[in-house]
VOGU-3710 file (C-alpha; in Angstrom, 3 decimals, decimal comma):
1> mswrgsgrss> 16,969/27,911/160,717  15,743/26,052/158,126  16,811/25,552/154,056  13,684/24,989/153,137  12,577/28,764/153,669  10,232/30,582/151,672  10,721/31,848/148,452  12,426/30,660/145,287  16,078/30,197/145,300  18,673/32,725/143,755
11> frsrssgngg> 20,115/30,500/141,587  16,003/29,681/140,002  16,211/33,507/139,196  19,141/34,494/137,767  18,718/31,808/135,373  14,467/33,083/134,469  15,332/36,860/134,677  14,505/39,080/131,763  17,257/38,783/129,936  16,872/35,468/129,147
21> stfsggsagg> 19,768/32,411/127,731  21,739/32,698/125,280  19,794/29,835/123,375  16,449/30,917/124,545  15,474/33,602/122,478  16,204/37,801/123,144  13,326/38,838/124,833  10,065/36,756/126,073  7,975/35,589/123,248  10,479/35,665/120,393
31> pplivmmgla> 12,034/32,923/118,680  15,253/31,351/120,424  18,322/32,369/118,788  19,431/28,942/117,122  16,102/29,240/115,219  16,893/32,440/113,678  20,504/31,172/112,601  19,203/28,188/110,881  16,778/30,417/108,763  19,671/32,827/108,094
41> fgaglimliv> 21,835/29,862/106,726  18,664/28,167/105,410  17,826/31,451/103,463  21,589/32,126/102,109  21,913/28,515/101,038  18,311/29,219/99,018  19,774/32,137/97,507  23,332/30,315/96,574  21,510/27,895/94,132  19,375/30,609/92,970
51> miasnasagg> 22,633/32,233/91,734  23,831/29,027/90,434  20,998/28,060/88,730  20,737/31,737/86,946  24,300/31,975/85,675  23,790/28,440/84,099  20,710/28,984/82,159  22,572/32,351/80,350  25,360/30,510/79,991  27,862/31,777/82,883
61> fvaagprpta> 28,901/28,067/82,932  29,691/25,756/79,829  29,680/22,540/80,546  32,558/20,620/79,581  32,409/18,812/76,241  34,831/16,728/74,398  38,587/18,321/73,409  38,394/19,381/69,625  40,242/16,945/67,810  43,271/17,831/66,321
71> iprptatprp> 43,317/18,408/62,143  45,604/16,228/60,856  48,594/18,198/58,463  47,668/17,607/55,437  50,112/15,026/53,507  51,772/16,305/50,479  51,044/13,528/47,699  54,161/12,591/45,658  54,581/13,725/42,140  54,487/10,530/39,670
81> tpapaaaqpt> 57,801/10,250/38,338  57,288/10,677/34,267  58,550/7,535/32,050  61,888/7,902/30,824  61,837/9,006/27,311  62,641/5,792/24,742  65,973/5,915/24,096  66,494/7,152/20,422  68,468/5,562/17,897  72,227/6,576/17,831
91> rppaaqaana> 73,345/7,454/13,839  76,340/7,273/12,870  78,488/10,297/12,520  78,340/11,174/8,317  81,768/10,756/8,436  81,169/6,871/9,403  78,173/6,148/7,060  80,407/7,628/3,780  83,304/4,995/5,511  81,548/1,438/4,334
101> pggsnvvdet> 82,014/-1,210/1,637  80,850/0,326/-1,716  81,286/0,174/-5,776  79,333/-0,360/-8,434  79,743/-4,032/-8,327  78,894/-4,758/-5,132  76,515/-7,573/-4,660  74,719/-8,705/-1,996  74,817/-12,516/-2,707  76,725/-15,424/-1,548
111> pnrtievrad> 79,823/-15,649/-2,691  81,555/-18,473/-4,777  85,021/-17,282/-4,506  87,368/-15,980/-1,112  89,898/-14,471/-1,721  92,515/-11,972/0,908  94,953/-9,106/0,853  96,515/-7,986/3,595  98,483/-4,303/3,596  102,625/-4,775/4,142
121> pnalafveks> 103,578/-4,251/8,000  106,295/-1,586/7,452  105,572/-0,112/4,177  102,769/1,404/1,654  102,347/-1,260/-0,123  100,236/-4,661/-0,646  101,861/-7,757/0,028  99,542/-9,200/-2,690  100,427/-7,305/-5,747  98,582/-9,102/-8,276
131> lsvpantvvr> 95,836/-11,322/-8,154  93,627/-13,587/-10,465  90,040/-14,547/-10,765  87,137/-15,705/-13,390  84,753/-13,272/-15,114  81,092/-13,118/-13,733  81,808/-14,655/-10,552  80,543/-13,185/-6,748  83,849/-12,938/-5,049  84,837/-11,629/-1,240
141> ldfinennlg> 87,312/-10,142/-0,888  88,563/-9,759/2,639  90,991/-6,952/3,462  93,738/-6,670/6,559  95,554/-3,897/7,461  98,348/-5,090/9,889  101,064/-3,008/9,762  103,910/-1,581/11,932  103,296/2,000/10,788  99,761/2,952/12,652
151> vqhnwvlvng> 98,661/3,983/9,405  94,916/3,190/7,831  94,878/1,544/4,398  91,685/1,122/2,449  91,169/-1,599/-1,090  89,579/-0,101/-4,029  89,458/-1,809/-7,554  88,895/0,346/-10,455  87,935/0,077/-13,864  90,989/0,748/-15,848
161> gddvaeavnt> 94,517/1,739/-15,350  96,624/4,284/-13,541  94,534/6,893/-15,455  91,399/5,797/-14,334  92,858/5,021/-11,070  94,093/8,630/-10,471  90,650/9,990/-11,549  89,374/7,931/-8,553  91,885/8,310/-6,128  91,583/12,281/-6,498
171> aaqnnadglf> 87,739/11,813/-5,799  88,580/10,202/-2,450  90,896/12,708/-1,752  88,303/15,280/-2,058  85,896/12,570/0,121  87,456/13,457/3,746  84,257/13,831/5,319  83,975/10,092/4,322  87,996/9,284/5,385  89,134/9,181/2,034
181> vpppdtpnal> 86,915/6,715/0,582  85,385/6,931/-2,967  82,037/8,458/-2,668  79,258/6,938/-3,688  78,483/6,632/-7,238  82,106/7,457/-8,452  82,810/7,031/-11,966  85,062/3,695/-12,487  85,210/2,597/-8,977  84,023/-0,857/-8,947
191> awtamlnagq> 84,141/-1,977/-5,642  86,263/-0,910/-2,206  86,459/-1,484/1,475  86,129/0,577/4,780  89,206/3,085/5,661  90,639/1,088/8,065  93,104/1,362/11,260  95,864/-0,774/11,765  94,932/-4,303/13,257  91,714/-4,150/11,763
201> tgsvtfrtpp> 90,107/-6,506/8,613  87,216/-5,149/6,184  85,624/-6,825/3,629  82,872/-6,289/0,274  81,429/-8,704/-2,016  81,228/-7,808/-5,615  80,711/-9,522/-9,128  84,060/-9,852/-10,746  84,200/-7,874/-14,226  84,301/-8,954/-17,915
211> pgtylyictf> 87,843/-10,336/-18,330  90,494/-7,876/-18,534  93,453/-6,150/-16,294  92,402/-4,058/-13,925  94,232/-1,801/-11,112  93,330/-1,595/-7,181  94,326/0,913/-5,204  94,319/2,494/-1,667  93,458/5,707/-1,316  94,227/7,214/1,882
221> pghylagmkg> 96,255/10,125/0,889  99,669/9,948/-0,364  99,475/6,090/-0,622  98,881/5,837/-4,326  100,971/7,719/-5,174  103,898/6,175/-2,819  102,909/2,956/-5,196  100,366/0,868/-3,129  98,805/-0,541/-5,468  98,257/-3,840/-7,650
231> tltvtq> 96,815/-5,721/-10,285  93,656/-7,869/-10,555  92,866/-10,041/-13,824  89,729/-11,479/-14,779  90,004/-14,186/-16,745  87,599/-16,158/-18,649
//
């Protein structure tokens, strides 16, 4: 019995049958299966590339661009601050404007002589009840209202005696807006100081009238009638 008998071995006949092997093709003369799979894969890959290219050309894919820059919010422009209005000069009330030195003999000149008159601290009276000055002399009179009564006083020189002083005093009583000083251009009112509070000093500069005797009074209501007066003698 010999191993080398006639004919092919059974293994060889099975592997070369009609069905063929898995990687040798399905029928006699056909392409191997692995080649067909490769062709199918390649065809699918080509179709995918074509689809991607078509979508890209049709706008299906939008290339990512730079992000839009956020628009800054508008900043409110500060309004310019208007310049403060120029301060207007404060005008004194009419009463204060009227309550000032005055008289027909008042002058704006350098005085040749200064005299002083004071209010009685405890009475409605002047301490100096008589004065003497030369005629045609520029005099500055300083009136000091130092009193313990807390009342107002002034000094008014009139061109005459009691009859003239009464008329000047009446005109001053009617000038309440001027704090009871004689109104401007009051006849026979030669010179007067402002109405002064207790503790104040007021001055008036005037030219003395011709030689003679003249009365000076306080025109605050009731004071002249209470006897607050004096005599000015003008000499040659």
